[in-house]
C-alpha positions as CSV (number, residue, x, y, z in Angstrom):
1,M,-0.2,0.0,0.3
2,S,1.4,3.6,-0.9
3,R,1.8,6.3,1.7
4,Q,-0.6,8.9,1.0
5,R,1.0,12.2,0.4
6,L,0.9,15.2,3.0
7,P,-1.1,18.3,1.4
8,C,1.9,20.3,1.9
9,Q,3.6,18.2,-0.2
10,R,1.1,18.2,-3.3
11,K,2.8,20.8,-5.6
12,P,1.7,23.7,-5.9
13,L,0.1,24.4,-2.4
14,R,-2.6,27.1,-3.4
15,P,-2.6,29.2,-0.1
16,G,-6.6,31.1,-0.4
17,L,-6.7,32.0,3.3
18,W,-4.6,34.0,6.2
19,V,-4.2,32.3,9.8
20,R,-3.8,35.3,12.0
21,K,-2.6,34.9,15.8
22,L,-3.9,37.3,18.4
23,D,-2.6,37.9,21.7
24,A,-4.8,37.7,24.6
25,S,-5.2,42.0,24.3
26,G,-6.3,41.2,20.8
27,R,-3.2,42.5,19.0
28,E,-1.7,40.6,15.8
29,V,1.3,38.3,17.0
30,Y,1.8,36.9,13.3
31,R,0.4,35.9,10.2
32,Y,0.5,33.3,7.6
33,P,-0.8,31.7,4.4
34,A,-2.7,28.4,4.5
35,T,-4.7,26.2,2.1
36,L,-8.3,25.0,2.6
37,L,-8.4,21.3,3.2
38,W,-12.3,21.1,4.6
39,Q,-14.9,23.2,6.0
40,G,-17.5,22.0,8.2
41,A,-20.3,23.9,10.3
42,R,-18.1,23.9,13.3
43,S,-14.6,23.8,12.3
44,I,-12.3,24.4,9.7
45,T,-9.2,22.7,8.5
46,V,-6.2,24.3,6.5
47,A,-2.0,23.2,5.6
48,A,0.1,25.6,6.2
49,I,4.0,25.2,5.7
50,F,6.2,26.3,8.9
51,Q,8.2,29.4,7.9
52,M,9.8,30.2,11.0
53,P,13.6,28.9,12.2
54,D,14.0,25.6,13.0
55,T,13.0,25.5,16.9
56,V,11.9,22.7,19.7
57,T,8.9,23.8,22.0
58,G,8.1,21.3,24.7
59,G,10.1,18.7,23.1
60,L,8.3,19.3,20.0
61,L,10.8,19.9,16.7
62,L,9.6,22.0,14.8
63,R,11.6,22.7,11.4
64,R,11.1,25.3,8.6
65,G,9.5,23.7,5.6
66,D,7.4,21.4,8.0
67,C,3.7,20.5,7.6
68,F,0.9,21.7,9.6
69,V,-2.5,20.2,9.2
70,E,-4.5,22.6,11.3
71,T,-8.2,22.5,12.7
72,Y,-9.7,25.7,14.1
73,F,-13.4,24.9,15.9
74,A,-16.3,27.2,16.2
75,N,-17.7,26.0,19.4
76,R,-14.2,24.9,21.0
77,W,-11.6,27.0,23.3
78,Y,-8.8,25.1,21.5
79,N,-7.5,24.4,18.0
80,I,-5.1,21.7,16.8
81,L,-2.0,21.5,14.9
82,A,-0.5,18.3,13.4
83,V,3.0,18.5,12.6
84,Y,4.4,16.3,9.9
85,A,8.4,16.4,9.1
86,R,8.9,18.2,5.9
87,E,11.7,15.3,4.8
88,S,9.6,12.0,5.3
89,G,6.0,13.3,6.0
90,R,5.9,11.4,9.3
91,L,4.0,12.6,11.8
92,R,6.3,14.9,15.2
93,G,3.5,15.2,17.3
94,W,0.9,18.1,17.9
95,Y,0.6,21.5,19.1
96,V,-2.8,22.5,20.6
97,N,-3.6,26.3,21.2
98,I,-5.5,27.1,23.9
99,G,-7.8,30.5,23.2
100,E,-11.1,31.8,21.9
101,T,-13.4,30.1,19.6
102,V,-12.4,30.8,16.0
103,R,-13.8,34.1,13.9
104,L,-14.0,33.2,10.2
105,S,-14.5,35.3,7.4
106,E,-13.8,34.6,3.6
107,R,-10.3,34.9,3.8
108,E,-9.3,34.5,7.1
109,I,-9.2,32.6,10.2
110,A,-8.4,34.7,13.3
111,Y,-7.8,33.2,16.8
112,R,-7.1,34.9,20.1
113,D,-4.6,32.8,21.9
114,L,-4.7,33.0,25.6
115,A,-0.8,31.3,26.2
116,L,-1.6,27.9,27.4
117,D,-0.3,25.3,25.1
118,V,-0.5,21.5,24.9
119,I,2.6,19.7,23.2
120,V,1.3,15.9,22.6
121,T,3.9,13.8,21.2
122,V,3.3,10.5,18.9
123,S,3.9,8.6,22.0
124,G,1.3,10.3,24.0
125,R,3.1,12.3,26.5
126,Q,1.9,15.7,27.2
127,I,3.5,18.8,28.0
128,V,1.9,21.9,29.3
129,L,3.5,25.1,28.4
130,D,3.0,28.8,29.7
131,K,1.0,28.4,32.6
132,E,2.6,31.3,34.6
133,E,2.2,33.5,31.4
134,F,-1.6,32.3,31.5
135,A,-1.8,33.4,35.1
136,T,-0.7,37.0,34.6
137,L,-3.2,37.6,31.8
138,S,-5.9,39.9,32.2
139,L,-8.6,37.9,31.6
140,A,-12.4,38.0,32.8
141,E,-12.9,35.1,35.1
142,V,-15.4,33.4,32.7
143,E,-12.6,33.5,29.7
144,R,-10.1,32.4,32.4
145,Q,-12.8,29.3,33.3
146,R,-13.5,28.5,29.9
147,A,-9.5,28.5,29.2
148,L,-8.8,25.7,31.8
149,V,-11.7,23.9,30.5
150,A,-10.7,23.4,27.4
151,L,-7.2,22.5,28.3
152,Q,-8.5,19.6,30.2
153,F,-10.9,18.7,27.4
154,A,-8.0,18.9,24.8
155,Q,-6.1,16.7,27.2
156,R,-8.7,14.0,27.9
157,R,-8.9,13.7,23.9
158,F,-5.4,13.0,23.1
159,E,-5.2,10.6,26.1
160,R,-8.0,8.6,24.6
161,L,-6.5,9.2,20.9
162,C,-3.2,8.1,22.2
163,H,-4.4,4.8,24.0
164,A,-6.5,4.3,20.8
165,V,-3.5,4.1,18.6
166,A,-1.2,2.2,21.2
167,K,-3.7,-0.4,21.3
168,N,-4.1,-0.7,18.0
169,R,0.2,-1.1,17.0
């Protein structure tokens, strides 16, 4: 059986959207082009090429040229970025951003990041990042509670996923 090619490996990738990451105060932190893969009533999935310098975040290697398959939700306070190695197409892990539900327009995906992140390795190990930064954010109590609930929900989701994958190996 031949291995399916990642969306980022298909030539040419045709960016038609911009992803905008906003900080907790609503200011744009950065933006990058993405290609629509799928859109439903409550979520959208895009592909993007990682363009920043190589880095390791929470044990997850991110390299310039890696393929990110990103899912954003209209009804969940997190988004999920699956990270695939540029050379082999192998899944490196997931990067989960905790933040407000996504705002969509015809040409843009925007989300307000609330600092908390979860790195999930392919082995299922989870690392929560930026707890200290989250604690210092000026958030309404309802926002803080929604973010913490989203963190717990995302962690449980990946515990079940990784358990199912390990069971089927």
